[in-house]
N, C-alpha and C positions, 0 to 999 in steps of 0.2 A: 496487105490483107491482115485483118484483125482476127486473132485466134482466140477463142474462149476456151479457158481452161475448165475441166470439170470441177464442180464444186461438190466434193463427196459428203455424204451424210449417212449415219447409220439408219437403216430402214426402221420404220415405226414397229414393224412386226417382229424384228430380231429379238433374240432373248436377251435379258440383262445379266446372265451369269457368265459372261466372257465366252461363251461357246459359239452357237450359230449365229454369227453376225454377218449381215450382208449389207453392203454400202450401195447407194444409189446416187447418180448424179443426173438431176432432171432440169438442169440449167442451160443445157445445149439446144440450139434451135433443131427441131425435127427428129431428136433421138433422146432416149433415156439410157444411161449405162448402168450396169449391175455388175459388182464384183464381190468376191470373198474377202473380208477384212483380214482374215488370218494368212492370205496368200495374195497380196495385192498385185503381184507381178504374174500371177498364174493364169491370167485371161480375164477378159471382160465380155459380158454379154451386151448387145445392142438392140434396143427395141424402138419401134416407132412410138410415139405418145399414145396413139389409139391402142396398139398392142398392149403396152404396158397397163394402161387403164383397164382393159379388158382381163388381163392377167391378175391384177390386184382385186378387181371385183369378183373374180371366180374363187378367191380364197376359200 
């Protein structure tokens, strides 16, 4: 079985002052992962791609 590792990037809407940073991994088939860059082991949210697009569009 081939496992794909999440490729994390800082979300484009995160602030640049070192504060509110959210990381997103959208390279996985069928899901988008979101986590807090200040607490990477504190939990990860998982969205379907459609739900993530709707969330981002509703900003």
